[in-house]
KEVEXTI-868085 format. One record per residue: residue in one letter; residue number from 1; x, z, y of N, C-alpha, C in turn. Coordinates in steps of 0.001 Angstrom, whole numbers, plus 500000, padded with zeros to 6 digits. Layout:
N
NODE r   k   n.c1   n.c3   n.c2  ca.c1  ca.c3  ca.c2   c.c1   c.c3   c.c2
NODE A NUM      X      Z      Y      X      Z      Y      X      Z      Y
...
END
This chain:
344
NODE r   k   n.c1   n.c3   n.c2  ca.c1  ca.c3  ca.c2   c.c1   c.c3   c.c2
NODE M   1 315357 269772 703556 314576 268567 703357 313519 268594 704901
NODE N   2 313603 267780 705688 312855 267870 706777 311227 267296 706698
NODE K   3 310439 267284 707687 309179 266841 707417 309141 265260 707096
NODE K   4 310090 264619 707956 310110 263036 707566 310676 262700 706091
NODE Q   5 311517 263663 705729 312087 263129 704267 311135 263560 703355
NODE A   6 310369 264674 703632 309275 265370 702777 308104 263918 702853
NODE L   7 307923 263695 703657 306805 262650 703878 307094 261477 703019
NODE I   8 308523 261047 702981 308867 259890 702296 308844 260132 700865
NODE F   9 309004 261297 700377 309084 261632 699101 307827 262084 698744
NODE L  10 307124 262646 699131 305513 262924 698563 304639 261667 698791
NODE V  11 304866 260867 699812 303699 259659 699919 304517 258269 699630
NODE V  12 305442 257970 700488 305858 256725 700535 306484 256273 699014
NODE A  13 307517 257111 698352 308093 256897 697366 306953 256455 696127
NODE P  14 305806 257376 695730 304980 257034 695198 304397 255822 695335
NODE L  15 303744 255471 696460 303324 254110 696865 304334 252967 696417
NODE I  16 305424 252919 696703 306504 252086 696183 306294 252203 694633
NODE A  17 306396 253239 694096 306556 252981 692520 305199 252633 692016
NODE I  18 304079 252833 692497 302817 252354 692247 302723 250803 692563
NODE T  19 303220 250410 693829 303298 249013 693975 304104 248266 692961
NODE M  20 305502 248681 692613 306237 248074 691803 305508 248024 690450
NODE S  21 304915 249078 690006 304027 248797 688691 303196 247872 688549
NODE V  22 302390 247868 689930 301356 246796 689854 302015 245477 689829
NODE V  23 303004 245084 690589 303570 243827 690426 304279 243868 689275
NODE Q  24 304727 244679 688302 305338 244394 687171 304091 243974 686300
NODE I  25 303293 244610 686252 301859 244342 685378 301293 242794 685825
NODE Y  26 301104 242772 687087 300858 241240 687430 301523 240260 686881
NODE Y  27 302972 240207 686776 303864 239362 686411 303768 239190 685010
NODE S  28 303867 240619 684350 303688 240354 682738 302282 239736 682324
NODE V  29 301403 239879 683066 299993 239301 682508 299973 237843 683043
NODE Y  30 300377 237500 684391 299822 236325 684701 301433 235491 684881
NODE H  31 302282 235674 684695 303673 234861 685039 304397 234797 683829
NODE W  32 304526 236126 682952 305712 236198 681698 304771 235279 680578
NODE G  33 305675 234241 680264 305145 233464 678959 305902 233401 677989
NODE Y  34 305327 232989 676645 305782 232836 675547 306964 232201 675595
NODE S  35 308308 232328 675186 309435 231809 675188 310181 231267 674260
NODE G  36 309263 231442 673052 309779 230550 671716 309683 229387 671499
NODE E  37 309666 228468 670396 309265 227442 670090 307733 227358 669958
NODE D  38 307199 225984 670389 305562 225899 669978 305557 226343 668311
NODE T  39 304599 227061 668331 304337 227603 667011 302612 227730 666674
NODE I  40 302506 228100 665448 300991 228213 664963 300519 229480 664587
NODE F  41 299413 229905 665366 298852 231362 665137 297965 231204 664350
NODE R  42 297616 232316 663230 296628 232043 662493 295853 233499 662720
NODE I  43 294579 233483 662757 293487 234541 662611 292649 234126 661604
NODE E  44 293105 235242 660369 292427 235264 658991 291020 235900 659242
NODE S  45 290048 235383 657980 288742 236066 658153 289253 237631 657800
NODE G  46 288445 238476 658527 288583 239915 658328 289687 240537 659249
NODE D  47 290346 239830 659872 291465 240472 660737 290654 241037 662046
NODE T  48 291031 242466 662328 290578 243297 663106 291345 242732 664421
NODE F  49 290904 243211 665666 291684 243006 666899 293109 243749 666757
NODE S  50 293116 244905 666169 294464 245644 666384 295526 244724 665113
NODE R  51 294728 244533 664336 295971 243443 663290 296249 242256 664106
NODE I  52 295183 241535 664868 295599 240347 665278 296564 240589 666446
NODE N  53 296259 241726 667457 297354 242264 668268 298755 242423 667863
NODE Y  54 298817 243056 666653 300127 243425 666438 300970 242369 665861
NODE K  55 300190 241144 665324 300812 239931 664865 301381 239322 666068
NODE L  56 300596 239348 667022 301068 238788 668533 302245 239382 669231
NODE S  57 301991 240476 668827 303461 241521 669756 304476 241055 668811
NODE E  58 304311 241394 667766 305510 241188 666478 306292 239866 666838
NODE R  59 305465 238708 667011 305916 237540 667425 306528 237072 668462
NODE N  60 306181 238247 669742 306723 238146 670967 305764 236739 671761
NODE I  61 304500 236730 671219 303645 235839 671886 303106 236474 673029
NODE V  62 302983 237674 673183 302349 238284 674358 303469 239606 674820
NODE Y  63 303213 239784 676058 304337 240651 676269 304386 241786 675861
NODE S  64 303335 242649 675829 303057 243832 674929 302035 244061 674096
NODE A  65 301771 244716 673292 300487 244707 672681 299546 245623 673072
NODE R  66 300148 246889 673631 299430 247688 674782 298735 246931 675795
NODE L  67 299615 246178 676437 299139 245279 677821 298022 244497 677224
NODE F  68 298197 243689 676313 297268 242649 675684 296067 243389 675576
NODE H  69 296104 244422 674767 294697 245492 674417 294099 245657 675753
NODE Q  70 294960 246207 676787 293970 246702 677936 293334 245435 678762
NODE Y  71 294195 244043 678773 293857 242910 679447 292534 242383 678842
NODE T  72 292450 242430 677379 291554 241894 676540 290220 242930 676646
NODE K  73 290422 244095 676775 289437 245067 677051 288539 244669 678362
NODE F  74 289642 244818 679296 289174 244254 680586 288103 243216 680853
NODE Q  75 288602 242156 679916 287855 241023 680170 286782 241216 679028
NODE D  76 286420 242269 678437 285320 242355 677444 285266 241368 676318
NODE K  77 286526 241049 675699 286377 240141 674862 287263 240637 673429
NODE L  78 287157 242069 673241 287695 242515 672051 287334 242096 670786
NODE T  79 285870 241602 670754 285451 241123 669423 285193 239720 669600
NODE N  80 285790 238931 670391 285692 237371 670773 286673 236562 670139
NODE L  81 287600 237225 669548 288782 236195 668825 288417 235785 667571
NODE K  82 288485 234643 667312 287609 233630 666259 288529 233258 665359
NODE V  83 288431 233446 664015 289158 232922 662946 289573 231526 663075
NODE G  84 290709 231041 662678 291312 229744 662908 292881 229728 662784
NODE K  85 293348 228471 663127 294720 228431 663367 294732 227750 664495
NODE Y  86 295704 228181 665500 295890 227877 666898 297308 227478 667144
NODE E  87 297633 226562 668127 298878 226030 668555 299170 227023 669875
NODE I  88 300332 227577 669686 300890 228239 671021 301827 227486 671321
NODE K  89 301896 227183 672648 303158 226250 672918 304062 227443 674040
NODE N  90 305292 226698 674048 306126 227703 675006 305592 227646 676264
NODE G  91 305893 228755 677041 305429 229218 678388 303896 229471 678352
NODE T  92 303192 229856 677398 301987 230222 677160 301661 231641 677677
NODE T  93 300941 231769 679050 300868 233177 679425 299839 233795 678661
NODE M  94 299509 235309 679012 298659 236230 678097 297244 235590 678184
NODE P  95 296808 235387 679570 295296 235008 679946 294905 233653 678736
NODE E  96 296202 232743 678885 296000 231668 678061 295946 231849 676709
NODE V  97 296599 232562 676281 296582 233241 674665 295381 233449 674532
NODE L  98 294725 234539 675227 293357 234883 674907 292147 233864 675051
NODE A  99 292481 232884 676010 291541 231871 676042 291600 230844 674648
NODE I 100 292750 230821 674448 293130 229874 673057 292350 230474 671700
NODE L 101 292427 231920 671720 291924 232548 670474 290452 232733 670458
NODE T 102 289895 232871 671479 288546 233062 671818 287898 231835 672102
NODE S 103 288404 230247 672156 287764 229474 672260 287299 228755 671015
NODE G 104 287817 228957 669870 287295 228741 668808 287798 227425 668347
NODE K 105 288373 226559 669302 289003 225219 669174 290345 225073 668215
NODE S 106 290019 225637 667200 291209 225739 666359 291719 224509 665549
NODE I 107 292940 224451 665275 293254 223273 664437 292582 223369 663154
NODE T 108 291996 222237 662770 291151 222007 661549 291489 220917 660731
NODE V 109 290792 220949 659303 291254 220386 658373 289948 219319 658301
NODE S 110 290278 218089 657934 289262 216956 657809 289210 217068 656381
NODE V 111 287648 217392 655749 287708 216898 654432 286363 216363 654418
NODE T 112 286255 215392 653189 284956 214712 652823 284435 215130 651599
NODE I 113 283073 215452 651429 282364 215812 650543 281455 214605 650231
NODE P 114 281851 213925 649066 281119 212828 648722 279426 213033 648128
NODE E 115 278895 212017 648258 277512 211906 647605 277489 212629 646370
NODE G 116 276547 213058 645831 276413 213289 644509 277133 214382 643895
NODE K 117 278045 215098 644950 278817 216457 644090 277951 217589 644072
NODE N 118 278386 218248 643012 277477 219648 643054 278103 220782 643717
NODE L 119 277594 221946 643853 278228 222769 644389 279320 223264 643859
NODE F 120 279676 223511 642680 280849 223743 641678 282085 222604 642236
NODE Q 121 281507 221431 642193 282835 220309 642512 283074 220604 644144
NODE I 122 282107 220932 644914 282381 221012 646264 283319 222177 646515
NODE G 123 282787 223345 645709 283908 224452 645948 285348 224412 645615
NODE E 124 285278 223672 644542 286986 222947 644252 287463 222296 645442
NODE I 125 286759 221312 645858 287465 220664 646913 287633 221136 648077
NODE L 126 286827 222062 648616 287198 222798 649584 288517 224173 649211
NODE E 127 288539 224404 648355 289576 225503 648074 290945 224451 648044
NODE E 128 290831 223057 647256 291919 222349 647417 292607 221864 648662
NODE S 129 291396 222130 649633 292111 221719 651248 292518 222947 651882
NODE N 130 292218 224007 651423 292656 225409 651884 291751 225812 652972
NODE I 131 290321 225443 652686 289422 225506 653708 288600 226842 653308
NODE T 132 288183 227251 651934 287753 228389 651739 287710 228849 650060
NODE K 133 287722 229960 649492 288041 229832 648324 286755 229515 647430
NODE K 134 287013 228928 646644 286185 228487 645457 284966 229407 645011
NODE D 135 285760 230236 644490 284653 231573 643986 283752 231901 644693
NODE K 136 284297 232306 646153 283558 232888 647093 282104 231893 647528
NODE F 137 282681 230576 647612 281788 229597 647970 280673 229252 646993
NODE I 138 280998 229332 645765 280263 229269 644549 279115 230419 644360
NODE K 139 279575 231701 644632 279035 232836 644571 278050 232779 645396
NODE L 140 278321 232416 646969 277095 232409 647761 276007 231374 647745
NODE A 141 276825 230147 647191 275739 229116 647339 274961 229101 646028
NODE K 142 275163 229965 645130 274230 230550 643968 273516 231591 644423
NODE S 143 273368 232063 645391 272724 233263 645800 271234 232999 646255
NODE K 144 270397 233455 645415 268990 233498 645810 268579 233914 647414
NODE N 145 269316 235130 647315 268926 235952 648658 269598 235134 649732
NODE Y 146 270638 234694 649583 271252 233831 650770 270212 232562 650879
NODE A 147 269899 231776 650034 269148 230768 649958 267657 231242 650628
NODE K 148 267400 232284 650487 266109 232614 651335 266496 233037 652696
NODE K 149 267575 233607 652947 267733 233711 654425 268083 232675 655174
NODE L 150 268608 231539 654384 268525 230136 655191 267297 229381 655273
NODE N 151 266109 229981 654454 264928 229320 654462 264973 227976 653626
NODE I 152 265560 228280 652576 265802 226970 651680 264836 227636 650436
NODE P 153 263703 226590 650153 262728 227107 649103 263258 227070 647510
NODE S 154 264631 227344 647255 265067 227344 645962 266037 228647 645679
NODE H 155 266073 228769 644249 267134 229805 643903 268637 229698 644250
NODE R 156 268715 228660 644677 270414 228386 645157 270512 227136 646350
NODE L 157 271327 227119 646860 271652 226354 647795 271749 224854 647441
NODE E 158 271929 224582 646123 272328 222997 645758 271251 222056 646214
NODE G 159 271567 220746 646647 270667 219827 647324 270771 219792 648744
NODE Y 160 271051 221083 649427 271072 221216 650840 272569 221398 651498
NODE L 161 273270 221101 650705 274795 220966 651353 275259 219572 651258
NODE Y 162 274916 219082 652746 274997 217941 652932 276314 217044 652797
NODE P 163 276254 216077 652045 277763 215290 651723 278254 214455 652956
NODE D 164 279410 214621 653726 279784 214322 654779 281056 214496 654884
NODE T 165 281858 214098 656131 283138 214468 656502 282882 215592 657328
NODE Y 166 283874 216491 656990 283656 217880 658114 284996 218083 658845
NODE N 167 285159 218902 659623 286535 219422 660235 286457 220809 660198
NODE F 168 286981 221574 659234 286781 222937 659161 288236 223601 659438
NODE P 169 288268 224822 659803 289357 225612 660104 289874 226158 658758
NODE E 170 291133 225920 658385 291710 226694 657197 291374 228245 657064
NODE N 171 291094 228437 655649 290866 229765 655454 289624 230598 656186
NODE S 172 288397 229602 656202 287358 229884 656844 286261 230786 655598
NODE A 173 285615 231358 656230 284457 232168 655514 283622 231098 654806
NODE A 174 282908 231729 653550 282222 230826 652740 280962 230555 653421
NODE D 175 280471 231819 654203 278749 231490 654782 279319 230575 655984
NODE F 176 280370 230674 656661 280410 229503 657799 280308 228212 657213
NODE I 177 281115 227739 656242 281198 226643 655645 279588 225962 654974
NODE I 178 279005 227037 654503 277698 226624 654036 276601 226556 655007
NODE N 179 276754 227412 656176 275763 227241 657260 276225 225941 657927
NODE A 180 277338 225235 657907 277435 224096 658771 276944 223019 657974
NODE M 181 277023 223083 656860 276818 221811 655598 275067 222150 655701
NODE V 182 274430 223184 655806 272813 223379 655628 272372 222900 656770
NODE S 183 273012 222950 657982 272586 222850 659430 272786 221419 659635
NODE N 184 273558 220655 658707 273853 219357 659069 272916 218379 658135
NODE F 185 272401 219194 656993 271310 218662 656229 270278 218364 656857
NODE R 186 269776 219545 657694 268604 219545 658472 268450 218570 659663
NODE T 187 269785 218554 660489 270040 217391 661441 269859 216019 660836
NODE K 188 270572 215634 659664 270261 214088 659053 269002 213906 658471
NODE T 189 268270 215037 658313 266861 214555 657693 265745 214893 658526
NODE K 190 266088 215169 659681 264959 215459 660693 263973 214671 661000
NODE G 191 264385 213105 660986 263851 212112 661119 262902 211671 660144
NODE L 192 262992 212105 659021 262416 211535 657684 260749 212189 657682
NODE D 193 260082 211115 657197 258722 211786 657144 258325 211872 655616
NODE F 194 258387 213310 655312 258284 213815 653849 256949 213906 653471
NODE S 195 255961 213834 654273 254488 213618 654379 254178 212706 653471
NODE K 196 254576 211363 653330 254259 210203 652922 254557 210450 651258
NODE S 197 255164 211208 650744 255453 211297 649317 254095 212557 648779
NODE D 198 254006 212464 647431 252907 212928 646933 253724 214313 646308
NODE L 199 255260 214299 646640 256070 215557 646085 256275 216523 647364
NODE S 200 256371 217607 647355 256835 218523 648349 258101 217974 648992
NODE K 201 258587 218806 650038 259960 218338 650531 261047 218528 649548
NODE H 202 260861 219976 648879 261745 220411 648124 261924 219506 646892
NODE Q 203 260842 219158 646281 260607 218123 645033 261553 216921 645512
NODE V 204 261256 216178 646589 261749 215012 647037 263470 215298 646740
NODE I 205 263991 216440 647359 265247 216511 647118 265822 216549 645559
NODE I 206 264963 217257 644923 265289 217492 643606 265415 216189 642826
NODE L 207 264416 215248 643124 264527 214217 642677 265547 212866 643234
NODE A 208 265812 213139 644643 266757 212408 645117 268277 212702 644523
NODE S 209 268481 213879 644130 269571 214577 643331 269788 213813 642234
NODE V 210 268796 213568 641446 268771 212795 640078 269186 211421 640360
NODE V 211 268438 210860 641229 268631 209214 641599 270077 209158 641944
NODE E 212 270643 210141 642797 271886 209783 643069 272974 210182 641869
NODE K 213 272790 210931 640978 273502 211182 639876 273473 209751 639020
NODE E 214 272246 209064 639022 272037 208116 637684 272741 206881 638138
NODE T 215 273052 206468 639479 273938 205008 639808 274498 205128 640844
NODE G 216 275853 204392 640799 276865 204068 641698 276357 202822 642466
NODE A 217 275352 202400 642162 274848 201044 643050 274017 201499 644155
NODE A 218 274204 201403 645206 273248 201669 646184 271901 200831 645977
NODE F 219 271881 199631 645781 270840 199004 645840 269818 199333 644835
NODE E 220 270373 200007 643710 269357 200217 642665 268673 201557 642769
NODE R 221 269188 202318 643789 268362 203600 644029 266895 203422 644385
NODE P 222 266189 202761 644946 265026 202633 645198 264060 202174 643787
NODE I 223 264843 201399 642803 264386 200910 641635 264145 202304 640668
NODE I 224 265397 202818 640619 265485 204265 639839 264444 205055 640357
NODE A 225 264301 205445 641183 263017 206206 642180 261754 205593 641856
NODE G 226 261722 204548 641383 260421 204030 641251 260279 204380 639423
NODE V 227 261248 204120 638891 261028 204495 637356 260713 205862 637261
NODE F 228 261591 206843 638102 260899 208326 637686 259691 208624 638248
NODE T 229 259324 207764 639337 258182 207943 639835 257082 207666 639022
NODE N 230 257029 206618 638271 256184 205889 636981 256289 206996 635919
NODE R 231 257346 207645 635628 257324 208580 634465 256578 209808 634749
NODE L 232 256538 210209 636028 256180 211650 636542 254400 211366 636598
NODE K 233 254510 210154 637048 252669 209795 637192 252000 209718 635435
NODE K 234 252891 209300 634602 252539 209251 633182 252445 210444 632623
NODE R 235 253041 211460 633162 253581 212598 632459 254457 212397 631509
NODE M 236 255366 211716 631543 256485 211365 630521 257713 212368 631120
NODE R 237 258224 212538 630215 259817 213414 630698 260446 212420 631348
NODE L 238 261321 213048 632321 262405 212277 632660 263440 211639 631885
NODE Q 239 264094 212858 631043 264980 212234 630156 266402 211705 630913
NODE S 240 266689 212263 631653 268016 212130 632563 268980 212888 632140
NODE D 241 270241 212302 631620 271290 212804 631047 272038 213748 632210
NODE P 242 272135 213522 633481 272706 214254 634397 271818 215518 634539
NODE T 243 270835 215726 634245 270070 216836 634274 270431 218026 633184
NODE T 244 270717 217176 631932 271018 218017 631013 272513 218602 631468
NODE I 245 273498 217648 631783 274616 218028 631941 274842 219039 633130
NODE Y 246 273719 219067 633990 274026 220096 635064 273510 221670 634471
NODE G 247 272437 221647 633723 272062 222693 632750 273331 223476 632155
NODE I 248 274286 222575 631783 275551 223479 631054 276613 223186 631793
NODE Y 249 276520 222912 633107 277572 222411 633464 279056 223494 633677
NODE E 250 278843 224843 633790 279800 225795 633723 280577 225839 632404
NODE R 251 280143 225088 631186 280578 224999 630110 280940 223264 629839
NODE Y 252 280766 222802 630440 280597 221362 630114 282189 220749 630174
NODE D 253 282545 220021 628843 283826 219468 628917 283893 218167 629077
NODE G 254 282851 217353 629717 283139 216008 629903 282589 215161 628776
NODE N 255 281742 215624 627675 281305 214895 626638 279725 215696 626598
NODE I 256 278670 214697 626620 277536 215137 625990 276831 214678 624892
NODE R 257 276699 215790 624268 276525 215605 622735 274772 215911 622488
NODE K 258 274754 215480 621492 273155 215722 620767 272644 217006 621000
NODE K 259 273512 217884 620592 273088 219380 620537 272777 219769 622086
NODE D 260 273326 219147 623177 273217 219315 624682 271985 218917 624881
NODE L 261 271429 217646 624199 270243 217191 624787 269125 217926 623928
NODE L 262 269388 218537 623146 268520 219432 622476 268341 220993 622738
NODE Q 263 269228 221426 623503 269127 222642 624315 268199 222504 625260
NODE K 264 267436 223538 625180 266514 223981 626338 267169 224800 627268
NODE T 265 267085 224023 628749 267449 224673 630016 266365 224462 630922
NODE P 266 266222 225170 631820 265320 224780 632874 265973 223260 633366
NODE Y 267 266871 223019 633480 267412 221634 633929 267194 220361 633220
NODE N 268 267078 220591 631706 267152 219614 630750 265751 218996 630643
NODE T 269 265786 217730 631300 264379 216948 631289 264201 216167 630014
NODE Y 270 264745 216423 628959 264559 216007 627555 263837 217438 626916
NODE R 271 263784 218123 627487 262980 219468 627024 262056 220106 627845
NODE V 272 262250 219799 629066 261229 220241 630001 260275 219081 630767
NODE N 273 259106 219193 631221 258248 218436 631668 258522 218326 633007
NODE G 274 258335 217250 633611 258298 217224 635232 259667 217211 635650
NODE L 275 260008 217764 636605 261304 217871 637459 262180 218929 636772
NODE P 276 263390 219030 637154 264110 219955 636949 264048 221413 637699
NODE L 277 264601 222495 637140 264441 223764 638184 264591 223508 639493
NODE G 278 265558 223029 639811 266238 222476 641197 267169 221266 641253
NODE P 279 267378 221048 642640 268487 219856 642599 269674 220063 641715
NODE I 280 270108 219130 641119 271298 218981 640430 272694 218292 641182
NODE A 281 272598 218214 642349 273757 217827 643092 273079 217741 644673
NODE N 282 274101 217087 645414 273640 217136 646803 273497 215632 647060
NODE P 283 272156 215017 647456 272086 213790 647651 272416 213255 648860
NODE G 284 272854 212058 649228 272967 211597 650601 271708 211138 651035
NODE L 285 271676 210486 652086 270287 209866 652776 269903 208989 652180
NODE K 286 270551 207959 651758 269860 206901 651054 269182 207082 649750
NODE S 287 269547 208120 648958 268833 208475 647881 267626 209506 648156
NODE I 288 267673 209958 649293 266617 210725 649650 265390 209709 650167
NODE K 289 265813 208732 651072 264955 207680 651348 264405 206737 650108
NODE A 290 265230 206469 649106 264942 205814 647674 263458 206932 647055
NODE V 291 263645 207935 647222 262436 208762 646859 261188 208684 647684
NODE L 292 261531 208595 649081 260320 208509 649740 259665 207040 649955
NODE N 293 260674 206295 649400 260111 204877 649487 260455 204199 648269
NODE P 294 259983 204775 647031 260506 204048 645647 259846 202845 645415
NODE Q 295 260638 201781 644893 260230 200489 644803 258801 200309 643702
NODE K 296 258066 199595 644221 256769 199728 643002 257055 198574 642036
NODE H 297 256926 199211 640653 257184 198158 639654 256604 199043 638482
NODE N 298 256802 198359 637380 256240 198669 635816 257154 199436 634944
NODE F 299 258492 199451 635572 259503 199793 634504 259451 201259 634418
NODE L 300 259917 201770 632982 259729 202766 632738 261075 203436 631694
NODE Y 301 261712 202610 631665 263329 202723 631184 264204 202027 631873
NODE F 302 265691 202557 631825 266724 202003 632151 267959 202318 631284
NODE V 303 268762 201393 631154 270055 201597 630287 271230 201213 631177
NODE S 304 272538 201975 630874 273672 201650 631783 274256 200283 631239
NODE K 305 274679 199307 632190 275602 198494 631939 276933 198565 631677
NODE N 306 277506 199825 631763 278556 200275 631949 279377 199865 633008
NODE D 307 278846 199263 634109 279425 199029 635284 278817 199684 636465
NODE G 308 277902 200557 636249 277494 201241 637568 276087 200741 637784
NODE T 309 275771 199555 637113 274346 199061 637263 273673 199234 635981
NODE H 310 272013 198662 635790 271249 199043 634581 270282 197959 634525
NODE V 311 269896 197954 633057 268962 196872 632592 267546 197926 632679
NODE F 312 266815 197350 633534 265182 197874 633405 264294 197373 632490
NODE T 313 263507 198095 631875 262630 197526 630971 261090 198410 631124
NODE K 314 260261 197808 630513 258724 198348 630958 258227 198974 629415
NODE N 315 258977 198597 628100 258156 199575 626993 259325 199799 626360
NODE Y 316 259296 200631 625405 260365 201332 624358 261062 200103 623581
NODE K 317 260272 199302 623215 260771 198212 622559 261772 197504 623085
NODE D 318 261693 197024 624171 262520 196412 625021 264020 197176 625349
NODE H 319 263303 198697 625825 264448 199400 625889 265459 199614 624851
NODE L 320 265148 199768 623475 265900 199844 622548 266609 198471 622239
NODE K 321 266502 197272 622579 267015 196167 622369 268109 196102 623530
NODE A 322 267800 196751 624818 269055 196885 625792 270035 197942 625281
NODE V 323 269472 199021 624572 270591 199950 624280 271181 199323 623306
NODE N 324 271056 198528 622407 271775 198006 621298 272743 196911 621926
NODE K 325 272491 196103 622981 273185 195285 623708 274317 195755 624451
NODE W 326 273970 197125 625346 274562 197448 626229 275484 198793 625846
NODE Q 327 274952 199607 624793 275586 200774 624513 276214 200836 623297
NODE K 328 275797 199826 622410 276265 199711 621136 276804 198523 620690
NODE T 329 277272 197603 621640 277864 196514 621379 279200 196664 622038
NODE R 330 280632 196703 621526 281784 197308 622057 282023 196480 623226
NODE S 331 282054 195152 622771 282641 194436 624007 281917 194484 625426
NODE N 332 280761 195063 625202 280151 195324 626624 280504 196535 627252
NODE R 333 281249 197375 626578 281714 198817 627022 283065 198515 627374
NODE K 334 283720 197708 627275 285276 197484 627791 285287 197132 629213
NODE G 335 286191 197522 629613 286952 197360 630902 285680 197332 632221
NODE R 336 284909 197699 632137 283560 197856 633211 283742 198881 633941
NODE S 337 283699 198810 635144 283550 200072 635950 282730 199869 637304
NODE W 338 282088 200661 637866 281337 200765 639056 281939 200367 640367
NODE R 339 283285 200552 640045 284141 200294 641313 284471 198985 641610
NODE D 340 284119 198283 640620 284364 196684 640287 282938 195833 641038
NODE L 341 281927 196931 641521 280719 196244 641964 280963 195907 643415
NODE K 342 280562 194709 643970 280462 194361 645281 279468 195405 646030
NODE K 343 279877 195572 647225 279198 196557 648136 277687 195836 648407
NODE K 344 276868 196618 648188 275649 195921 648638 274756 196780 649603
END
């Protein structure tokens, strides 16, 4: 081998090999694209980068697991991949895959949490929508420590899980869902003047939750808020069935019995003075506003007309008459529903 051949062997050939390697890497990163049909790729809560990378490689979404790891490390995004469900289209390059999985713009599920639902019911709704596990949601929503972490002045998060329509990724972590709902509560109530009430902010939310559960008619909320305000001022017990039900909710079978009304729980306002221990549901803005602006009147009692509205009375004698008419007369209990109410 002469000197010229040696030079080619020792210098030029390695340069060519390196150049070809660089070209190959460049092509694999920036030009090679996913060749399969448009697909959905999921990142589950708890997935490590290694697990995600393996799934991407197994489905041929990236050129190679090793190269995707090196590229992601070079971009300093090894810990930036976000839980969610993402669409990967045919032809998507590796940088585009990384951009999609770190964007957080996953395919979401729209879910509506109605006003007046409690944390147990919300957990069921979320699990039915495949958004998060009911048991994990309930456990965290009942956590005194987690309530403290979120600066909620209560032993649980009931009352602060704002009822609204949300778009959440499937299989989200419970704390992600709860944080979003509490944040929404703070946004929606930011403009309210809680100082105008003799109650603390937390007490307003407690009473608003009771008002929310007592009527399906929006126009009645200020009236019922006024009834409860009058009773509190006179140091009368609230005697609200929904508070009793909440105190036994985890064993409640749909029927409230006399023994339930007699059982003393921190929520049973037939047995405890003043407000229950905490909110019994998650009220909407109208119920909160009703407590902040209760209608001024002399009513102390109300009884259901079995259609979502109520008869209001000022004394116990008239209340008993209303009970006999609307609760003990069979004809007044038939075929009536709050759903038949005209929206007001």
